[in-house]
C-alpha positions in Angstrom: 0.0 0.0 0.0 1.6 3.3 -1.1 1.2 6.7 0.6 -1.7 7.8 -1.7 -3.6 4.6 -1.0 -3.2 5.0 2.7 -4.4 8.6 2.5 -7.5 7.4 0.5 -8.1 4.8 3.1 -8.0 7.3 6.0 -10.3 9.6 4.1 -12.8 6.8 3.7 -12.6 6.2 7.5 -13.2 9.8 8.2 -16.2 9.8 5.8 -17.7 6.8 7.5 -17.3 8.4 10.9 -19.0 11.5 9.6 -21.9 9.4 8.2 -22.2 7.6 11.6 -22.6 10.9 13.4 -25.1 12.4 10.9 -27.5 9.5 10.6 -30.6 9.4 12.8 -30.9 5.6 12.6 -29.0 3.5 15.2 -28.7 0.5 12.8 -27.2 2.6 10.1 -24.8 4.2 12.6 -23.6 0.7 13.7 -23.0 -0.3 10.1 -20.9 2.8 9.4 -18.9 2.3 12.6 -18.3 -1.4 11.9 -17.0 -0.5 8.4 -14.7 2.1 9.9 -13.4 -0.5 12.3 -12.8 -2.9 9.4 -10.9 -0.4 7.4 -8.8 0.7 10.4 -7.9 -2.9 11.1 -6.8 -3.2 7.4 -4.7 -0.1 7.9 -3.2 -1.6 11.1 -2.2 -4.7 9.2 -0.5 -2.7 6.5 1.2 -0.5 9.0 2.6 -3.6 10.8 3.9 -5.1 7.6 5.6 -1.8 6.8 7.1 -1.8 10.3 8.5 -5.2 9.7 9.9 -4.3 6.3 11.6 -1.2 7.7 13.4 -3.0 10.6 17.1 -2.3 10.6 16.9 0.8 8.3 19.1 3.6 9.4 16.6 6.3 8.4 13.6 4.9 10.3 13.8 7.8 12.8 14.0 10.5 10.1 11.1 13.0 10.6 8.6 13.4 7.8 5.6 15.7 7.4 2.0 14.5 6.9 -1.1 16.6 6.3 -4.0 15.9 8.6 -7.6 16.7 7.8 -9.1 18.1 11.0 -12.5 19.4 9.9 -13.9 17.4 12.8 -12.5 20.0 15.1 -14.9 22.7 14.1 -18.5 23.3 15.1 -19.3 23.4 11.4 -17.9 19.9 11.0 -19.5 16.5 11.4 -19.2 16.4 15.2 -20.2 19.8 16.5 -20.9 18.9 20.1 -17.6 17.1 20.6 -15.4 19.2 18.3 -13.4 20.8 21.2 -12.9 17.5 22.9 -11.7 15.9 19.6 -9.2 18.7 19.1 -7.9 18.2 22.7 -7.7 14.4 22.0 -5.8 15.0 18.8 -3.2 17.0 20.7 -3.0 14.4 23.5 -2.5 11.5 21.0 0.1 13.5 19.1 2.1 14.0 22.3 1.7 10.3 23.2 2.9 9.3 19.7 5.9 11.6 20.0 4.7 13.7 17.1 4.7 17.5 16.7 1.7 19.5 15.4 2.6 22.6 13.4 0.1 24.8 15.1 1.0 28.0 13.3 0.3 26.3 10.0 -3.3 25.4 10.5 -5.2 25.5 7.2 -2.0 24.8 5.3 -1.1 21.8 3.2 2.6 20.9 3.1 2.0 18.6 0.2 0.4 21.4 -1.8 2.6 24.1 -0.4 -0.2 26.5 0.3 -3.6 27.2 2.0 -5.9 24.3 2.5 -9.0 24.6 4.6 -9.2 22.2 7.5 -5.6 20.9 7.1 -2.7 20.9 9.5 0.8 19.5 9.1 2.1 17.1 11.7 5.8 16.0 12.1 7.1 12.6 13.2 8.6 9.4 12.0 6.7 7.3 9.5 6.1 4.7 12.3 5.0 7.3 14.9 2.7 9.1 12.5 1.1 5.8 11.5 0.6 4.9 15.1 -0.9 8.4 15.8 -3.2 8.2 12.9 -4.5 4.8 13.8 -4.9 5.5 17.5 -6.7 8.8 17.0 -9.1 7.3 14.4 -9.8 4.4 16.8 -10.5 6.7 19.8 -12.6 9.1 17.7 -14.7 6.1 16.6 -15.1 5.0 20.2 -16.1 8.5 21.4 -18.7 9.0 18.6 -20.2 5.6 19.4 -20.2 6.3 23.2 -22.1 9.6 23.0 -25.0 7.9 21.3 -26.9 5.8 24.0 -28.5 2.5 23.1 -31.2 0.4 24.9 -29.5 -2.0 27.3 -31.5 -5.2 27.7 -29.6 -5.8 30.9 -31.2 -2.7 32.5 -34.8 -2.2 33.6 -37.3 -0.2 31.6 -37.1 2.9 33.8 -33.3 2.7 33.9 -33.1 2.8 30.1 -35.4 5.8 30.1 -33.1 7.5 32.6 -30.1 6.8 30.3 -31.6 8.7 27.4 -32.8 11.6 29.6 -29.3 11.9 31.1 -28.0 12.1 27.5 -30.4 15.0 26.8 -32.8 13.2 24.5 -36.3 14.4 23.9 -39.2 12.1 24.7 -40.2 11.7 21.1 -36.7 10.4 20.2 -36.6 8.2 23.2 -40.0 6.6 22.3 -38.8 5.8 18.8 -35.6 4.1 20.0 -37.5 2.2 22.7 -40.1 0.9 20.2 -37.3 -0.2 17.9 -35.9 -2.2 20.8 -39.3 -3.9 21.4 -40.8 -1.7 24.1 -44.2 0.0 24.1 -45.4 -1.7 20.9 -49.0 -1.6 19.8 -49.3 2.2 20.4 -48.4 5.3 18.5 -45.1 7.0 19.1 -46.9 9.9 20.7 -48.7 7.7 23.2 -45.4 5.9 23.9 -43.8 9.2 24.5 -46.4 10.3 27.1 -46.3 6.8 28.8 -42.5 6.9 29.1 -42.4 10.4 30.4 -44.8 9.6 33.2 -43.1 6.3 34.0 -39.7 8.1 34.3 -41.1 10.8 36.6 -42.8 8.4 38.8 -39.7 6.2 39.0 -37.4 9.1 39.9 -39.8 10.2 42.6 -40.0 6.7 44.0 -36.2 6.2 43.9 -35.4 9.7 45.2 -33.5 10.5 42.0 -33.3 14.0 40.5 -34.9 14.2 37.1 -32.4 15.2 34.4 -33.3 17.6 31.6 -29.9 18.3 30.2 -29.7 19.2 26.5 -28.1 16.6 24.3 -25.5 19.1 23.2 -24.5 19.8 26.9 -24.4 16.0 27.5 -22.2 15.3 24.5 -19.8 18.2 25.1 -19.2 17.3 28.8 -19.1 13.5 28.1 -16.3 14.3 25.5 -14.3 16.4 28.0 -14.5 13.6 30.6 -13.5 11.0 28.0 -10.4 12.9 26.8 -9.3 13.9 30.3 -9.3 10.2 31.4 -7.3 9.2 28.3 -4.8 12.0 28.8 -4.2 10.7 32.3 -3.8 7.1 31.0 -1.3 8.3 28.4 0.9 10.0 31.0 0.8 6.9 33.2 1.7 4.7 30.3 4.7 6.9 29.4 5.8 6.9 33.1 5.5 3.1 33.3 7.4 2.6 30.0 10.2 4.8 31.2 10.5 2.8 34.4 10.6 -0.5 32.5 12.9 0.6 29.8 15.2 2.8 31.8 16.3 6.4 31.3 18.0 5.6 28.0 14.7 5.1 26.3 13.2 8.2 27.9 16.2 10.2 26.6 15.8 8.6 23.2 12.2 9.7 23.0 13.1 13.2 24.3 15.8 13.4 21.6 13.3 12.4 19.0 10.9 15.1 20.0 13.8 17.6 19.8 14.7 16.3 16.3 11.1 16.7 15.3 11.0 20.2 16.6 14.2 21.2 14.9 12.9 19.7 11.7 9.7 21.8 12.1 11.7 25.0 12.5 13.8 24.2 9.5 10.7 23.4 7.3 8.5 26.1 8.7 10.8 29.0 9.8 7.9 31.5 10.1 6.8 30.9 13.7 4.9 34.2 13.9 1.5 32.7 13.8 -1.3 34.3 15.7 -2.2 33.0 19.1 -5.8 32.4 19.6 -7.5 34.3 22.4 -8.4 32.4 25.6 -12.1 32.1 25.7 -13.9 31.5 29.0 -16.4 28.7 28.7 -19.6 29.8 30.4 -21.7 26.9 29.0 -23.5 24.6 31.4 -21.4 21.9 33.1 -23.0 18.5 33.4 -21.2 16.5 36.1 -23.0 13.3 35.4 -22.1 13.4 31.7 -18.5 14.3 32.5 -18.3 11.3 34.9 -19.8 9.0 32.3 -17.2 10.2 29.8 -14.4 9.7 32.3 -15.5 6.2 32.9 -15.7 5.5 29.2 -12.2 7.0 28.7 -10.8 4.8 31.5 -12.1 1.7 29.7 -11.4 2.8 26.1 -9.3 0.5 23.9 -5.9 2.0 23.3 -4.2 -1.2 22.1 -4.5 0.0 18.4 -6.8 -2.9 17.5 -9.8 -0.9 16.5 -12.1 -3.9 15.9 -12.1 -4.5 19.6 -13.6 -1.0 20.2 -14.5 0.3 23.6 -14.6 -2.4 26.2 -18.3 -3.1 26.6 -19.1 -0.7 23.8 -22.8 -1.7 23.9 -23.2 -0.4 27.4 -21.1 2.8 27.2 -22.7 6.2 27.1 -25.9 4.8 28.7 
């Protein structure tokens, strides 16, 4: 697989993720995510074969530049509610993979040598960039899947209703999904909506649980923040554990590689006078329950770079 074929494959993966986010049908979303997993596993195999072929090459730590499409990081992109979380995740994965993002060259294509909307150059070795690409694609797939709750047959009727309400879903949307899962059949969606709303309120009162009316955008945004925060912590712990196992020599080697990458960046992109974005205070509503749910999902997310495995217990996450 040559570089162009790999880029085409990654574009297909990104397209499938976008379709998974935009569809209103759970079954369709699962199909898109499954296909994305399949393609990422194919990429993983190709990357592993390349790694084997390159063993022993002197230039295997030579930095290269790869353009990344990051349209998913904008509210105008396919994942508006979790766009900020995805950008933070992208940065975290890049650091973990020992790669350097050329921040002052956002909306620039190194390959084309000019402006390119939604593109940013990233510097690293072929192996590190491949690992970064695969890991980020896998984690983005997992987060997209996690912010869309599903009916859990291991939970009771009212607990499933609570799951959707905590995710900010309206009762009409809840009724449609519950009926698709086999609940409240033999009645209209409107009647099911009223029945479920009353059942949820009675159950919350009986159980002494606060009723949650968070907007789905608030839920997804805070879930994403919790997910990314937990993963960032895991990455730091992993690097610390690896340094202890491999000794200071490996830690210095990784540090040296980062410096090599940075020096390479300065040489390739000497203009470092890019504008710094203003710090914007986020006054949007904070949903602690959503943040906790995202944190739990991040702690159990698969980071073994075997995307087909997905999130551990994917079916129950985000519920």
